[in-house]
N, C-alpha and C positions, 0 to 999 in steps of 0.2 A: 502496499496499500503507500500509499506518495504520504511525508507529512502536509507536507500542498500541493496547489494545482494553481495554474495562471492562464485565461485567454490574454492571447499578447495580440487578438481580431487581426494577423497576417501571414503567412507565413515564411514570410522574410524575417518579422521581429525576432518567431523563434527560431529560424536556421541562427542570427545573428546573440541570440540569448544564449544557446548550446552553445558556439564557436566563444565566448564573451567567457564562460560558467558560470552567467548566473543562474542556467537552471543546467539541468542533471541532462534531461532528457526532451524529448518536446516533439511532435505531431502535426506535421507535416504533409505538401502537396512532396512527391517525388516529383515532380514537374516542375520545379523548382530548389532544386540539388545540385545539376548544376551550376549555375548560377552564383547559392553562394558555394561552394566550392573557387571557388573564382573567387571573388569577395575574400571568405577567408579562409581558404587554403585544406590541403583535406582533412580537415579534423572531427570526420562525422564517419557515426558506425548506423547503419542499420539495422534496426535490433528487430523487428519484423514490419511484415505492409501486411492489408486490405487490401478485399477483392475493390475493381473500381468503386470512389466515390461519388453520385450524382451532385456536378455542381450546380450552382444559376436555376434553383425554377425558382416559378413567378409562382406562385401562390393567391385564392381571393377568399374574402371573408366570406365568414356562415350568414352572415345578415345580405351579403349582394344577393337582388335576385337571379334566378338562372340565365334570363331572359342577357342579361348586363354580364354576364362571365360569356355564358357565350360566345356574345359576340362582344368579346376578351381576346376569348382562344383565338379565334379568325383572323381578326386585326396581326395575331404577333404571325397562331399561321402563316401568313400570307406575305410578312414583314419584309425575308429579304428581298422581292417581286414589291413594295413600295419605296418611295423615289426617299419619301420623307425619313427611316426611317432608316436609308444610303446614303443623307447629301447631312454637307461638309464632313472633318471629321472620320465621325461613327460608319464603321461601316457591317451597316450586321449580318448574319447566314444564316436569320430565320428559328424557329423555336423549334420545337417540335412534340406534341403533343402522346405524354406520354402515361401506361397504367400507375394506377394507385402503390401494385405490385413494383413496380421500377425503381419507390426511396425501403424497398428492402433492406438495402446491404447496412441504410445507416441506420432502422432501426433493428440487425439483427451489433454492431459495434456498438451499439449504447449498450446494452445488455451485457456483449461483455465487459462493461468497463465495472 
């Protein structure tokens, strides 16, 4: 068991805290590991990995009407082809509509804690 746990808000901050010795271990995305090694040197030991964890879910509150939720889903589903989503410096890759079971890996990981 841990004597303390911290939520550092970003994966980069987790890697930095481990490198500086502020914490003994941390959980962070492996996608950021190479950048962390470039910044802090090869000071990390991967202790364990999980199955890929879904990111960037867009959710709606239960108080929203089913019609409004469906309208929002359709807007996000077609975002890739909508010029409003690709204007300026931001380019959307669109969104996928996933079933609730897609997020079971998160539930399983939380149960293991």
